[in-house]
All heavy atoms as TSV, in Angstrom:
chain	resi	resn	atom	element	x	y	z
A	1	MET	N	N	-6.675	5.275	18.743
A	1	MET	CA	C	-6.237	5.332	17.447
A	1	MET	C	C	-5.398	3.982	17.143
A	1	MET	O	O	-4.819	3.486	18.002
A	1	MET	CB	C	-5.356	6.629	17.214
A	1	MET	CG	C	-4.778	6.573	15.821
A	1	MET	SD	S	-4.439	8.166	15.255
A	1	MET	CE	C	-3.847	7.798	13.686
A	2	ALA	N	N	-5.653	3.582	15.918
A	2	ALA	CA	C	-4.969	2.282	15.582
A	2	ALA	C	C	-3.456	2.479	15.517
A	2	ALA	O	O	-2.900	3.464	15.235
A	2	ALA	CB	C	-5.305	1.833	14.147
A	3	LYS	N	N	-2.723	1.379	15.948
A	3	LYS	CA	C	-1.227	1.364	15.956
A	3	LYS	C	C	-0.594	0.661	14.746
A	3	LYS	O	O	-1.221	-0.316	14.316
A	3	LYS	CB	C	-0.826	0.777	17.223
A	3	LYS	CG	C	-1.281	1.471	18.503
A	3	LYS	CD	C	-0.490	2.591	18.661
A	3	LYS	CE	C	-0.850	3.286	20.044
A	3	LYS	NZ	N	-0.136	4.440	20.391
A	4	TYR	N	N	0.446	1.173	14.282
A	4	TYR	CA	C	1.264	0.540	13.264
A	4	TYR	C	C	2.468	-0.093	13.819
A	4	TYR	O	O	3.107	0.449	14.669
A	4	TYR	CB	C	1.691	1.576	12.131
A	4	TYR	CG	C	0.602	2.162	11.459
A	4	TYR	CD1	C	-0.098	3.268	11.930
A	4	TYR	CD2	C	0.077	1.521	10.306
A	4	TYR	CE1	C	-1.175	3.834	11.199
A	4	TYR	CE2	C	-1.100	2.138	9.545
A	4	TYR	CZ	C	-1.639	3.341	10.001
A	4	TYR	OH	O	-2.661	3.786	9.394
A	5	GLY	N	N	2.890	-1.314	13.450
A	5	GLY	CA	C	3.983	-1.964	13.824
A	5	GLY	C	C	5.345	-1.399	13.254
A	5	GLY	O	O	5.358	-0.645	12.412
A	6	PRO	N	N	6.505	-1.777	13.942
A	6	PRO	CA	C	7.783	-1.209	13.430
A	6	PRO	C	C	8.006	-1.621	12.063
A	6	PRO	O	O	8.630	-0.824	11.226
A	6	PRO	CB	C	8.720	-1.777	14.448
A	6	PRO	CG	C	8.002	-2.834	15.094
A	6	PRO	CD	C	6.601	-2.656	15.041
A	7	LYS	N	N	7.573	-2.860	11.630
A	7	LYS	CA	C	7.812	-3.237	10.213
A	7	LYS	C	C	7.175	-2.373	9.199
A	7	LYS	O	O	7.686	-2.021	8.189
A	7	LYS	CB	C	7.530	-4.741	10.082
A	7	LYS	CG	C	8.052	-5.389	8.847
A	7	LYS	CD	C	7.657	-6.929	9.073
A	7	LYS	CE	C	8.173	-7.654	7.849
A	7	LYS	NZ	N	7.942	-9.037	7.880
A	8	ALA	N	N	5.877	-1.988	9.600
A	8	ALA	CA	C	5.115	-1.078	8.843
A	8	ALA	C	C	5.730	0.213	8.523
A	8	ALA	O	O	5.750	0.804	7.493
A	8	ALA	CB	C	3.724	-0.996	9.341
A	9	ALA	N	N	6.267	0.746	9.735
A	9	ALA	CA	C	6.976	2.031	9.645
A	9	ALA	C	C	8.176	2.001	8.801
A	9	ALA	O	O	8.546	2.931	8.099
A	9	ALA	CB	C	7.294	2.459	11.079
A	10	GLU	N	N	8.993	0.831	8.910
A	10	GLU	CA	C	10.098	0.681	8.034
A	10	GLU	C	C	9.725	0.727	6.678
A	10	GLU	O	O	10.440	1.355	5.722
A	10	GLU	CB	C	10.888	-0.548	8.496
A	10	GLU	CG	C	12.053	-0.894	7.863
A	10	GLU	CD	C	12.717	-2.282	8.140
A	10	GLU	OE1	O	12.730	-2.392	9.446
A	10	GLU	OE2	O	13.169	-2.939	7.422
A	11	LYS	N	N	8.737	-0.012	6.237
A	11	LYS	CA	C	8.281	-0.055	4.819
A	11	LYS	C	C	7.862	1.361	4.323
A	11	LYS	O	O	8.188	1.684	3.139
A	11	LYS	CB	C	7.127	-1.027	4.569
A	11	LYS	CG	C	7.452	-2.435	4.783
A	11	LYS	CD	C	8.173	-3.142	3.656
A	11	LYS	CE	C	8.351	-4.520	3.847
A	11	LYS	NZ	N	9.183	-5.077	2.692
A	12	VAL	N	N	7.166	2.078	5.007
A	12	VAL	CA	C	6.748	3.375	4.693
A	12	VAL	C	C	7.897	4.185	4.552
A	12	VAL	O	O	8.080	5.045	3.506
A	12	VAL	CB	C	5.805	4.027	5.655
A	12	VAL	CG1	C	5.429	5.426	5.341
A	12	VAL	CG2	C	4.362	3.260	5.668
A	13	GLU	N	N	8.824	4.139	5.409
A	13	GLU	CA	C	10.057	4.958	5.384
A	13	GLU	C	C	10.942	4.679	4.131
A	13	GLU	O	O	11.327	5.651	3.525
A	13	GLU	CB	C	10.940	4.705	6.578
A	13	GLU	CG	C	12.153	5.548	6.720
A	13	GLU	CD	C	13.140	5.298	7.867
A	13	GLU	OE1	O	12.518	4.540	8.885
A	13	GLU	OE2	O	14.137	5.652	7.949
A	14	GLN	N	N	10.944	3.429	3.792
A	14	GLN	CA	C	11.631	2.919	2.638
A	14	GLN	C	C	11.006	3.479	1.287
A	14	GLN	O	O	11.611	4.028	0.371
A	14	GLN	CB	C	11.663	1.422	2.529
A	14	GLN	CG	C	12.483	0.821	1.397
A	14	GLN	CD	C	12.490	-0.659	1.430
A	14	GLN	OE1	O	11.741	-1.365	2.172
A	14	GLN	NE2	N	13.383	-1.285	0.698
A	15	ALA	N	N	9.560	3.462	1.319
A	15	ALA	CA	C	8.770	3.993	0.095
A	15	ALA	C	C	9.085	5.407	0.001
A	15	ALA	O	O	9.208	5.917	-1.116
A	15	ALA	CB	C	7.350	3.668	0.166
A	16	MET	N	N	9.153	6.268	1.015
A	16	MET	CA	C	9.277	7.598	1.042
A	16	MET	C	C	10.776	7.948	0.453
A	16	MET	O	O	10.871	8.812	-0.357
A	16	MET	CB	C	9.039	8.185	2.350
A	16	MET	CG	C	7.723	8.296	2.808
A	16	MET	SD	S	6.645	9.347	1.832
A	16	MET	CE	C	7.204	10.937	2.344
A	17	HIS	N	N	11.591	7.230	0.956
A	17	HIS	CA	C	13.056	7.458	0.496
A	17	HIS	C	C	13.228	7.127	-1.067
A	17	HIS	O	O	13.880	7.939	-1.672
A	17	HIS	CB	C	13.990	6.377	1.220
A	17	HIS	CG	C	15.431	6.514	0.943
A	17	HIS	ND1	N	16.230	7.483	1.522
A	17	HIS	CD2	C	16.251	5.862	0.039
A	17	HIS	CE1	C	17.317	7.434	1.044
A	17	HIS	NE2	N	17.452	6.374	0.241
A	18	GLU	N	N	12.487	6.074	-1.433
A	18	GLU	CA	C	12.599	5.906	-2.975
A	18	GLU	C	C	11.810	6.875	-3.673
A	18	GLU	O	O	12.257	7.369	-4.842
A	18	GLU	CB	C	11.852	4.429	-3.170
A	18	GLU	CG	C	12.733	3.201	-2.807
A	18	GLU	CD	C	11.980	1.974	-3.071
A	18	GLU	OE1	O	11.100	1.939	-3.933
A	18	GLU	OE2	O	12.361	0.957	-2.525
A	19	MET	N	N	10.732	7.447	-3.211
A	19	MET	CA	C	10.002	8.472	-3.890
A	19	MET	C	C	10.896	9.787	-3.953
A	19	MET	O	O	10.954	10.323	-5.016
A	19	MET	CB	C	8.750	8.885	-3.156
A	19	MET	CG	C	7.929	9.982	-3.807
A	19	MET	SD	S	6.737	10.771	-2.725
A	19	MET	CE	C	7.948	11.840	-1.708
A	20	LYS	N	N	11.584	10.194	-2.860
A	20	LYS	CA	C	12.470	11.329	-2.988
A	20	LYS	C	C	13.627	11.199	-3.875
A	20	LYS	O	O	14.025	12.111	-4.441
A	20	LYS	CB	C	12.923	11.556	-1.516
A	20	LYS	CG	C	11.840	11.986	-0.549
A	20	LYS	CD	C	12.433	12.239	0.783
A	20	LYS	CE	C	11.256	12.628	1.742
A	20	LYS	NZ	N	11.705	12.813	3.080
A	21	ARG	N	N	13.997	9.945	-4.095
A	21	ARG	CA	C	15.192	9.693	-5.010
A	21	ARG	C	C	14.710	9.479	-6.492
A	21	ARG	O	O	15.389	9.265	-7.371
A	21	ARG	CB	C	15.861	8.509	-4.665
A	21	ARG	CG	C	16.530	8.420	-3.212
A	21	ARG	CD	C	17.551	9.590	-3.159
A	21	ARG	NE	N	18.224	9.763	-1.804
A	21	ARG	CZ	C	17.672	10.298	-0.827
A	21	ARG	NH1	N	16.605	11.055	-0.910
A	21	ARG	NH2	N	18.396	10.390	0.409
A	22	GLY	N	N	13.320	9.336	-6.663
A	22	GLY	CA	C	12.757	9.301	-7.982
A	22	GLY	C	C	12.657	7.865	-8.520
A	22	GLY	O	O	12.645	7.442	-9.663
A	23	LYS	N	N	12.787	6.865	-7.529
A	23	LYS	CA	C	12.924	5.506	-7.910
A	23	LYS	C	C	11.614	4.676	-7.641
A	23	LYS	O	O	11.374	3.651	-8.200
A	23	LYS	CB	C	14.024	4.726	-7.028
A	23	LYS	CG	C	15.312	5.343	-7.108
A	23	LYS	CD	C	16.075	4.982	-8.357
A	23	LYS	CE	C	17.484	5.423	-8.415
A	23	LYS	NZ	N	18.050	5.269	-9.620
A	24	LEU	N	N	10.619	5.390	-7.090
A	24	LEU	CA	C	9.388	4.661	-6.661
A	24	LEU	C	C	8.413	4.844	-7.836
A	24	LEU	O	O	8.109	5.915	-8.426
A	24	LEU	CB	C	8.796	5.232	-5.372
A	24	LEU	CG	C	7.514	4.592	-4.845
A	24	LEU	CD1	C	7.737	3.149	-4.405
A	24	LEU	CD2	C	6.896	5.247	-3.753
A	25	ARG	N	N	7.800	3.593	-8.192
A	25	ARG	CA	C	6.922	3.627	-9.343
A	25	ARG	C	C	5.605	2.824	-8.900
A	25	ARG	O	O	5.620	2.020	-8.005
A	25	ARG	CB	C	7.337	2.854	-10.556
A	25	ARG	CG	C	8.713	3.495	-10.929
A	25	ARG	CD	C	9.033	3.225	-12.486
A	25	ARG	NE	N	10.093	4.042	-12.989
A	25	ARG	CZ	C	10.005	5.074	-13.637
A	25	ARG	NH1	N	8.925	5.481	-13.924
A	25	ARG	NH2	N	11.074	5.770	-13.943
A	26	SER	N	N	4.491	3.385	-9.399
A	26	SER	CA	C	3.085	2.780	-9.055
A	26	SER	C	C	3.041	1.425	-9.702
A	26	SER	O	O	3.658	1.087	-10.826
A	26	SER	CB	C	1.937	3.696	-9.489
A	26	SER	OG	O	1.993	3.624	-10.916
A	27	GLY	N	N	2.315	0.534	-9.021
A	27	GLY	CA	C	2.193	-0.794	-9.569
A	27	GLY	C	C	1.283	-1.064	-10.769
A	27	GLY	O	O	1.606	-1.773	-11.651
A	28	GLY	N	N	0.216	-0.187	-10.827
A	28	GLY	CA	C	-0.632	-0.275	-12.010
A	28	GLY	C	C	-0.138	0.175	-13.236
A	28	GLY	O	O	-0.014	-0.409	-14.332
A	29	SER	N	N	0.343	1.395	-13.303
A	29	SER	CA	C	0.652	2.037	-14.513
A	29	SER	C	C	2.176	2.189	-14.766
A	29	SER	O	O	2.614	2.377	-15.791
A	29	SER	CB	C	0.223	3.480	-14.572
A	29	SER	OG	O	0.720	4.346	-13.555
A	30	GLY	N	N	2.954	1.937	-13.629
A	30	GLY	CA	C	4.356	2.063	-13.877
A	30	GLY	C	C	4.887	3.447	-13.905
A	30	GLY	O	O	6.116	3.622	-14.102
A	31	GLU	N	N	4.014	4.472	-13.675
A	31	GLU	CA	C	4.420	5.876	-13.548
A	31	GLU	C	C	5.235	6.191	-12.303
A	31	GLU	O	O	5.116	5.573	-11.334
A	31	GLU	CB	C	3.206	6.715	-13.647
A	31	GLU	CG	C	2.326	6.697	-14.842
A	31	GLU	CD	C	2.942	7.372	-15.996
A	31	GLU	OE1	O	3.662	8.387	-15.866
A	31	GLU	OE2	O	2.962	6.910	-17.146
A	32	LYS	N	N	6.013	7.139	-12.387
A	32	LYS	CA	C	6.924	7.620	-11.230
A	32	LYS	C	C	6.004	8.203	-10.312
A	32	LYS	O	O	5.042	9.040	-10.628
A	32	LYS	CB	C	7.876	8.561	-11.777
A	32	LYS	CG	C	8.942	8.918	-10.730
A	32	LYS	CD	C	9.927	10.023	-11.141
A	32	LYS	CE	C	10.680	9.541	-12.392
A	32	LYS	NZ	N	11.731	10.571	-12.769
A	33	VAL	N	N	6.078	7.901	-8.966
A	33	VAL	CA	C	5.254	8.301	-7.917
A	33	VAL	C	C	5.854	9.770	-7.377
A	33	VAL	O	O	7.147	9.820	-7.072
A	33	VAL	CB	C	5.141	7.335	-6.701
A	33	VAL	CG1	C	4.417	8.022	-5.523
A	33	VAL	CG2	C	4.521	6.130	-7.172
A	34	THR	N	N	5.056	10.886	-7.381
A	34	THR	CA	C	5.607	12.169	-6.938
A	34	THR	C	C	4.884	12.573	-5.698
A	34	THR	O	O	5.202	13.607	-4.995
A	34	THR	CB	C	5.519	13.116	-7.997
A	34	THR	OG1	O	4.100	13.317	-8.484
A	34	THR	CG2	C	6.394	12.693	-9.197
A	35	ASP	N	N	3.691	11.995	-5.357
A	35	ASP	CA	C	2.856	12.383	-4.232
A	35	ASP	C	C	3.195	11.722	-3.005
A	35	ASP	O	O	3.170	10.446	-2.970
A	35	ASP	CB	C	1.346	12.189	-4.542
A	35	ASP	CG	C	0.427	12.707	-3.591
A	35	ASP	OD1	O	0.821	13.487	-2.717
A	35	ASP	OD2	O	-0.784	12.200	-3.540
A	36	PRO	N	N	3.613	12.363	-1.904
A	36	PRO	CA	C	3.852	11.703	-0.571
A	36	PRO	C	C	2.783	10.791	-0.096
A	36	PRO	O	O	2.982	9.692	0.387
A	36	PRO	CB	C	4.166	12.830	0.354
A	36	PRO	CG	C	4.569	14.000	-0.560
A	36	PRO	CD	C	3.725	13.746	-1.743
A	37	LYS	N	N	1.568	11.222	-0.300
A	37	LYS	CA	C	0.487	10.439	0.186
A	37	LYS	C	C	0.437	8.967	-0.552
A	37	LYS	O	O	0.085	7.942	0.020
A	37	LYS	CB	C	-0.872	11.075	0.056
A	37	LYS	CG	C	-1.162	12.154	1.026
A	37	LYS	CD	C	-2.523	12.750	0.830
A	37	LYS	CE	C	-2.759	13.986	1.929
A	37	LYS	NZ	N	-4.104	14.487	1.638
A	38	GLN	N	N	0.680	9.018	-1.844
A	38	GLN	CA	C	0.682	7.770	-2.547
A	38	GLN	C	C	1.830	6.935	-2.170
A	38	GLN	O	O	1.686	5.669	-2.068
A	38	GLN	CB	C	0.820	8.209	-4.143
A	38	GLN	CG	C	0.621	6.950	-4.918
A	38	GLN	CD	C	0.669	7.243	-6.366
A	38	GLN	OE1	O	0.906	8.319	-6.823
A	38	GLN	NE2	N	0.441	6.203	-7.279
A	39	ALA	N	N	2.967	7.500	-1.745
A	39	ALA	CA	C	4.210	6.876	-1.293
A	39	ALA	C	C	3.814	6.120	0.063
A	39	ALA	O	O	4.138	5.064	0.127
A	39	ALA	CB	C	5.374	7.660	-1.203
A	40	VAL	N	N	3.023	6.798	0.902
A	40	VAL	CA	C	2.751	6.124	2.227
A	40	VAL	C	C	1.733	5.044	1.919
A	40	VAL	O	O	1.880	3.994	2.481
A	40	VAL	CB	C	2.117	7.279	3.055
A	40	VAL	CG1	C	1.352	6.575	4.308
A	40	VAL	CG2	C	3.032	8.289	3.459
A	41	ALA	N	N	0.884	5.222	1.034
A	41	ALA	CA	C	-0.109	4.101	0.657
A	41	ALA	C	C	0.652	2.864	0.053
A	41	ALA	O	O	0.260	1.751	0.491
A	41	ALA	CB	C	-1.161	4.675	-0.349
A	42	ILE	N	N	1.555	3.080	-0.759
A	42	ILE	CA	C	2.345	1.975	-1.255
A	42	ILE	C	C	3.094	1.285	-0.156
A	42	ILE	O	O	3.131	0.033	-0.136
A	42	ILE	CB	C	3.243	2.552	-2.449
A	42	ILE	CG1	C	2.478	2.993	-3.635
A	42	ILE	CG2	C	4.313	1.430	-2.814
A	42	ILE	CD1	C	3.245	3.730	-4.663
A	43	GLY	N	N	3.704	2.105	0.681
A	43	GLY	CA	C	4.557	1.592	1.797
A	43	GLY	C	C	3.595	0.688	2.694
A	43	GLY	O	O	4.036	-0.512	3.161
A	44	LEU	N	N	2.398	1.154	2.973
A	44	LEU	CA	C	1.547	0.285	3.925
A	44	LEU	C	C	0.942	-0.962	3.198
A	44	LEU	O	O	0.841	-1.990	3.838
A	44	LEU	CB	C	0.266	1.187	4.196
A	44	LEU	CG	C	0.497	2.399	5.185
A	44	LEU	CD1	C	-0.686	3.230	5.457
A	44	LEU	CD2	C	1.105	1.740	6.443
A	45	SER	N	N	0.822	-0.887	1.766
A	45	SER	CA	C	0.465	-1.916	1.098
A	45	SER	C	C	1.490	-3.071	1.108
A	45	SER	O	O	1.176	-4.229	1.270
A	45	SER	CB	C	0.194	-1.599	-0.377
A	45	SER	OG	O	-0.250	-2.692	-1.087
A	46	GLN	N	N	2.762	-2.619	0.932
A	46	GLN	CA	C	3.842	-3.536	0.989
A	46	GLN	C	C	4.004	-4.165	2.424
A	46	GLN	O	O	4.237	-5.345	2.460
A	46	GLN	CB	C	5.105	-2.884	0.718
A	46	GLN	CG	C	5.214	-2.442	-0.751
A	46	GLN	CD	C	6.448	-1.581	-1.132
A	46	GLN	OE1	O	7.135	-1.124	-0.250
A	46	GLN	NE2	N	6.871	-1.431	-2.453
A	47	ALA	N	N	3.652	-3.420	3.448
A	47	ALA	CA	C	3.775	-3.884	4.856
A	47	ALA	C	C	2.677	-4.926	5.011
A	47	ALA	O	O	2.880	-6.019	5.762
A	47	ALA	CB	C	3.715	-2.794	5.695
A	48	ARG	N	N	1.438	-4.688	4.543
A	48	ARG	CA	C	0.385	-5.702	4.610
A	48	ARG	C	C	0.757	-6.964	3.995
A	48	ARG	O	O	0.598	-8.026	4.507
A	48	ARG	CB	C	-0.994	-5.101	3.955
A	48	ARG	CG	C	-1.622	-4.113	4.744
A	48	ARG	CD	C	-3.035	-3.853	4.222
A	48	ARG	NE	N	-3.685	-2.796	4.943
A	48	ARG	CZ	C	-3.513	-1.499	4.748
A	48	ARG	NH1	N	-2.856	-1.135	3.590
A	48	ARG	NH2	N	-4.223	-0.614	5.520
A	49	ARG	N	N	1.313	-6.938	2.812
A	49	ARG	CA	C	1.768	-8.114	2.157
A	49	ARG	C	C	2.845	-8.921	2.889
A	49	ARG	O	O	2.923	-10.164	2.857
A	49	ARG	CB	C	2.283	-7.905	0.707
A	49	ARG	CG	C	1.144	-7.398	-0.274
A	49	ARG	CD	C	1.620	-7.493	-1.601
A	49	ARG	NE	N	0.764	-6.710	-2.590
A	49	ARG	CZ	C	1.055	-5.937	-3.393
A	49	ARG	NH1	N	2.344	-5.643	-3.604
A	49	ARG	NH2	N	0.152	-5.370	-4.137
A	50	ALA	N	N	3.679	-8.181	3.633
A	50	ALA	CA	C	4.807	-8.651	4.325
A	50	ALA	C	C	4.321	-9.210	5.725
A	50	ALA	O	O	5.101	-9.876	6.428
A	50	ALA	CB	C	5.903	-7.674	4.555
A	51	GLY	N	N	3.017	-8.966	6.024
A	51	GLY	CA	C	2.496	-9.570	7.307
A	51	GLY	C	C	2.708	-8.551	8.530
A	51	GLY	O	O	2.625	-9.100	9.702
A	52	ALA	N	N	3.029	-7.356	8.281
A	52	ALA	CA	C	3.251	-6.317	9.365
A	52	ALA	C	C	2.030	-6.074	10.031
A	52	ALA	O	O	0.945	-6.205	9.416
A	52	ALA	CB	C	3.915	-5.042	8.817
A	53	LYS	N	N	1.962	-5.378	11.192
A	53	LYS	CA	C	0.782	-5.054	11.895
A	53	LYS	C	C	0.440	-3.616	11.325
A	53	LYS	O	O	1.058	-2.617	11.654
A	53	LYS	CB	C	1.186	-4.876	13.471
A	53	LYS	CG	C	-0.012	-4.432	14.303
A	53	LYS	CD	C	0.301	-4.360	15.687
A	53	LYS	CE	C	-0.927	-3.724	16.471
A	53	LYS	NZ	N	-0.510	-3.353	17.778
A	54	VAL	N	N	-0.720	-3.768	10.578
A	54	VAL	CA	C	-1.208	-2.529	9.866
A	54	VAL	C	C	-2.672	-2.599	10.035
A	54	VAL	O	O	-3.361	-3.627	9.803
A	54	VAL	CB	C	-0.911	-2.636	8.366
A	54	VAL	CG1	C	-1.515	-1.268	7.763
A	54	VAL	CG2	C	0.601	-2.596	8.288
A	55	PRO	N	N	-3.356	-1.562	10.518
A	55	PRO	CA	C	-4.817	-1.504	10.672
A	55	PRO	C	C	-5.505	-1.766	9.396
A	55	PRO	O	O	-4.955	-1.401	8.223
A	55	PRO	CB	C	-5.183	-0.164	11.222
A	55	PRO	CG	C	-3.883	0.421	11.792
A	55	PRO	CD	C	-2.743	-0.330	11.011
A	56	LYS	N	N	-6.761	-2.223	9.205
A	56	LYS	CA	C	-7.487	-2.381	8.147
A	56	LYS	C	C	-7.847	-1.119	7.428
A	56	LYS	O	O	-7.827	-0.044	8.034
A	56	LYS	CB	C	-8.879	-3.023	8.392
A	56	LYS	CG	C	-8.710	-4.421	8.936
A	56	LYS	CD	C	-10.246	-5.105	9.237
A	56	LYS	CE	C	-10.072	-6.373	9.733
A	56	LYS	NZ	N	-11.373	-7.085	9.954
A	57	ARG	N	N	-7.938	-1.280	6.097
A	57	ARG	CA	C	-8.221	-0.053	5.257
A	57	ARG	C	C	-9.640	0.492	5.689
A	57	ARG	O	O	-10.523	-0.208	6.020
A	57	ARG	CB	C	-8.260	-0.360	3.881
A	57	ARG	CG	C	-6.946	-0.734	3.314
A	57	ARG	CD	C	-7.022	-0.918	1.926
A	57	ARG	NE	N	-5.756	-1.234	1.248
A	57	ARG	CZ	C	-5.546	-2.461	0.626
A	57	ARG	NH1	N	-6.306	-3.312	0.553
A	57	ARG	NH2	N	-4.283	-2.596	0.156
A	58	PRO	N	N	-9.888	1.866	5.763
A	58	PRO	CA	C	-11.061	2.317	6.072
A	58	PRO	C	C	-12.162	2.024	4.894
A	58	PRO	O	O	-11.742	1.775	3.633
A	58	PRO	CB	C	-10.879	3.846	6.064
A	58	PRO	CG	C	-9.708	4.130	5.255
A	58	PRO	CD	C	-8.779	2.758	5.418
A	59	ALA	N	N	-13.462	1.796	5.233
A	59	ALA	CA	C	-14.419	1.416	4.318
A	59	ALA	C	C	-14.679	2.602	3.351
A	59	ALA	O	O	-14.400	3.829	3.723
A	59	ALA	CB	C	-15.683	1.136	5.097
A	60	ALA	N	N	-14.996	2.198	2.088
A	60	ALA	CA	C	-15.255	3.201	1.100
A	60	ALA	C	C	-16.310	4.125	1.427
A	60	ALA	O	O	-17.455	3.682	1.986
A	60	ALA	CB	C	-15.575	2.546	-0.280
A	61	LYS	N	N	-16.239	5.456	1.168
A	61	LYS	CA	C	-17.234	6.364	1.507
A	61	LYS	C	C	-18.335	6.353	0.296
A	61	LYS	O	O	-17.989	6.214	-0.760
A	61	LYS	CB	C	-16.719	7.816	1.672
A	61	LYS	CG	C	-15.900	7.897	2.809
A	61	LYS	CD	C	-15.314	9.364	2.927
A	61	LYS	CE	C	-14.445	9.486	4.070
A	61	LYS	NZ	N	-13.759	10.697	4.244
A	62	ARG	N	N	-19.617	6.491	0.685
A	62	ARG	CA	C	-20.580	6.336	-0.256
A	62	ARG	C	C	-21.248	7.722	-0.464
A	62	ARG	O	O	-21.359	8.554	0.320
A	62	ARG	CB	C	-21.667	5.328	0.182
A	62	ARG	CG	C	-21.131	3.982	0.246
A	62	ARG	CD	C	-22.116	3.041	0.575
A	62	ARG	NE	N	-21.327	1.669	0.678
A	62	ARG	CZ	C	-22.107	0.477	0.470
A	62	ARG	NH1	N	-23.410	0.626	-0.014
A	62	ARG	NH2	N	-21.408	-0.571	0.438
């Protein structure tokens, strides 16, 4: 299984914390995020941008 770096875990933890406090918003629409899966995805996306060790996204299913 693919491994995530500590910086990635920190970003996901931060995103989850913001979601629980009602502060996390999605990038596209600006809506408040309420789904934990979406919060994890946002955290991983932020980690990728920060250069953390994050596995590649899975290929789209057809």
